[in-house]
C-alpha positions as CSV (number, residue, x, y, z in Angstrom):
1,X,-4.2,-13.1,-6.7
2,X,-7.7,-12.0,-5.9
3,X,-8.8,-13.6,-2.5
4,X,-11.6,-15.4,-4.1
5,X,-9.6,-16.8,-6.0
6,X,-7.4,-18.2,-3.2
7,X,-10.7,-19.6,-1.7
8,X,-10.5,-17.3,1.2
9,X,-14.6,-16.6,2.3
10,X,-15.3,-13.2,1.7
11,X,-19.2,-11.5,1.2
12,X,-19.5,-10.9,-2.5
13,X,-22.0,-10.9,-5.4
14,X,-20.7,-9.7,-9.4
15,X,-17.3,-11.5,-9.5
16,X,-16.8,-8.8,-11.7
17,X,-15.1,-6.3,-9.9
18,X,-18.3,-3.3,-9.9
19,X,-20.4,-3.4,-7.1
20,X,-18.4,-2.8,-4.0
21,X,-19.7,-5.4,-1.9
22,X,-16.2,-6.8,-0.6
23,X,-15.0,-3.6,0.7
24,X,-13.0,-4.7,3.9
25,X,-11.4,-2.4,6.3
26,X,-7.2,-2.2,6.3
27,X,-6.5,-2.6,10.1
28,X,-2.6,-2.6,8.7
29,X,-0.2,-3.4,5.8
30,X,-1.8,-0.2,3.2
31,X,1.7,0.2,2.9
32,X,2.3,-3.7,1.0
33,X,-0.4,-2.6,-1.6
34,X,-0.8,-0.7,-4.5
35,X,-2.8,2.5,-5.0
36,X,-6.4,2.5,-5.6
37,X,-7.9,1.2,-8.7
38,X,-10.3,3.7,-11.0
39,X,-12.9,1.6,-9.8
40,X,-12.1,1.9,-5.9
41,X,-11.9,5.2,-6.0
42,X,-15.1,4.9,-7.5
43,X,-16.7,2.7,-4.8
44,X,-15.0,4.4,-1.5
45,X,-13.3,7.1,-0.5
46,X,-12.4,6.3,3.1
47,X,-8.8,5.7,2.5
48,X,-8.9,2.5,5.1
49,X,-11.7,0.8,3.2
50,X,-10.9,-1.2,-0.1
51,X,-11.7,-3.5,-2.1
52,X,-10.4,-7.2,-1.6
53,X,-11.4,-7.6,-5.7
54,X,-9.4,-5.1,-6.6
55,X,-6.8,-4.3,-3.7
56,X,-3.6,-5.7,-5.6
57,X,0.4,-6.3,-3.5
58,X,3.2,-3.5,-5.2
């Protein structure tokens, strides 16, 4: 479930998973996440950056 649906306040704009504004830096736990989606790869190529609206648990 995406963070916004859980009531977690994140900077965002589009609510369509396309703007990239919800990019966050992972400090730990990257191994718990599924690989980046195509949209995530298009928005950031930094390994520890993820889009909060796209990142999903494995």
